[in-house]
C-alpha positions as CSV (number, residue, x, y, z in Angstrom):
1,M,45.6,14.8,-81.4
2,N,45.1,11.9,-78.8
3,P,41.5,12.4,-77.1
4,I,43.0,10.3,-74.0
5,S,46.0,12.7,-73.5
6,D,43.6,16.1,-74.2
7,R,41.6,15.0,-71.7
8,R,44.3,13.7,-69.2
9,R,45.6,17.4,-69.7
10,A,42.6,19.3,-68.9
11,A,42.4,17.3,-65.8
12,T,45.5,18.4,-64.9
13,E,44.5,22.0,-65.8
14,L,41.9,22.0,-63.8
15,L,43.2,20.3,-60.3
16,R,46.5,22.8,-61.3
17,F,43.8,25.4,-61.6
18,L,41.8,24.7,-58.1
19,F,44.7,24.3,-56.2
20,V,46.3,27.5,-57.6
21,G,42.8,28.7,-57.5
22,M,42.6,28.2,-53.4
23,L,46.0,30.4,-53.0
24,N,44.7,33.2,-55.6
25,T,41.7,32.9,-53.5
26,A,42.5,33.1,-49.8
27,F,44.9,36.1,-51.4
28,G,42.5,38.0,-52.4
29,Y,39.7,37.0,-49.9
30,C,42.0,37.8,-47.0
31,L,42.5,41.6,-49.2
32,Y,39.0,41.8,-49.0
33,A,38.5,41.3,-46.0
34,A,40.8,44.0,-44.8
35,G,39.1,46.5,-47.2
36,I,36.0,45.5,-44.9
37,F,37.5,45.5,-41.6
38,A,39.1,48.7,-43.0
39,G,35.8,50.4,-43.5
40,L,35.6,49.9,-47.0
41,A,32.8,49.6,-49.4
42,P,32.0,46.1,-50.6
43,E,32.3,47.2,-53.8
44,I,35.6,49.2,-53.7
45,A,37.3,46.7,-51.4
46,L,36.4,44.6,-54.5
47,L,37.8,46.7,-56.8
48,M,41.2,47.3,-54.8
49,T,41.3,43.0,-54.5
50,F,41.0,43.0,-57.9
51,A,43.6,45.9,-58.8
52,A,46.2,44.3,-56.5
53,A,45.8,40.4,-56.9
54,M,45.8,40.5,-61.0
55,V,49.3,40.6,-61.4
56,F,49.9,37.6,-58.3
57,N,47.6,35.8,-60.3
58,Y,48.3,36.4,-63.8
59,L,52.2,34.9,-62.0
60,T,50.6,31.6,-60.8
61,T,47.9,31.0,-63.1
62,G,50.1,31.5,-66.0
63,R,52.8,29.5,-65.1
64,L,51.6,26.9,-62.2
65,V,48.0,26.0,-64.7
66,F,48.8,26.5,-67.6
67,R,52.8,26.2,-68.2
68,S,52.8,29.4,-69.8
69,S,55.3,32.3,-68.7
70,G,56.0,36.1,-70.1
71,K,54.0,38.6,-71.1
72,R,52.3,38.4,-74.2
73,H,49.1,36.7,-72.9
74,F,48.8,39.6,-70.5
75,P,46.3,41.9,-72.1
76,K,43.9,39.2,-72.5
77,F,44.2,38.3,-69.0
78,A,43.5,41.7,-68.2
79,F,40.6,42.0,-70.2
80,A,39.0,39.0,-69.1
81,Y,40.0,39.9,-65.3
82,L,37.8,42.6,-65.9
83,L,34.9,41.0,-66.9
84,I,35.2,38.5,-64.4
85,Y,35.3,41.7,-61.5
86,C,32.4,42.9,-63.1
87,I,30.3,39.5,-63.2
88,N,31.2,39.2,-59.7
89,A,30.6,42.9,-58.5
90,L,27.3,42.2,-60.4
91,A,26.1,39.2,-58.3
92,L,27.9,40.5,-55.4
93,R,25.4,43.2,-55.4
94,A,22.6,40.9,-55.7
95,V,23.0,38.9,-53.2
96,L,24.1,42.1,-50.7
97,N,20.5,43.3,-52.1
98,L,18.9,40.0,-50.5
99,G,20.4,41.5,-47.1
100,V,23.2,38.7,-46.7
101,Q,26.5,40.3,-45.0
102,P,29.5,41.3,-47.2
103,L,31.9,38.6,-46.3
104,L,29.5,36.0,-46.7
105,G,28.0,37.2,-49.7
106,Q,31.4,37.0,-51.7
107,A,32.5,33.8,-50.0
108,I,29.0,32.8,-51.9
109,V,29.5,33.8,-54.9
110,L,33.0,32.5,-55.3
111,P,32.1,29.4,-56.6
112,P,30.5,30.2,-59.7
113,I,33.1,33.0,-60.3
114,V,35.7,30.0,-59.7
115,I,34.1,28.3,-62.9
116,C,34.0,31.5,-65.1
117,T,37.4,32.3,-64.3
118,F,39.0,28.5,-65.1
119,L,36.7,28.2,-68.4
120,T,37.6,32.0,-69.3
121,M,41.2,31.2,-68.7
122,K,41.2,27.8,-70.4
123,F,39.6,28.7,-73.4
124,F,40.1,32.5,-74.1
125,V,43.3,33.5,-72.4
126,F,45.9,30.8,-72.2
127,R,44.1,28.7,-75.2
128,N,47.0,28.2,-77.3
129,S,49.9,28.9,-74.5
130,N,52.3,26.2,-74.1
131,A,55.8,26.0,-72.1
132,Q,58.0,28.0,-74.4
133,D,55.8,31.6,-73.9
134,H,57.9,33.7,-73.2
């Protein structure tokens, strides 16, 4: 393996992840906001958002970021997504307990959640993926 090539690939994946992540985050945040405006508790809105966005995010992250298609990574993705949801829910609850409003609270916890998600996807879910995954 070429260290320069590996670093270039990792940098490209990170840039694609950030771009796709913005798309996924906008999609998810709009779902979350819709739940809050519909009168749902923040944790319920967050749970519904994660459930609804899981397949969309699997497809976009797998195909556009890690160049992986197919279903073989989905079980690990679903497990990782649930783990990320739990971390997100705990962080959101902590921020809400400080008196922060739900929409601002989720915006505050997003940056560390994004970093955690990228590392989990790269080193756990799509660790051995390639363009030929089906």
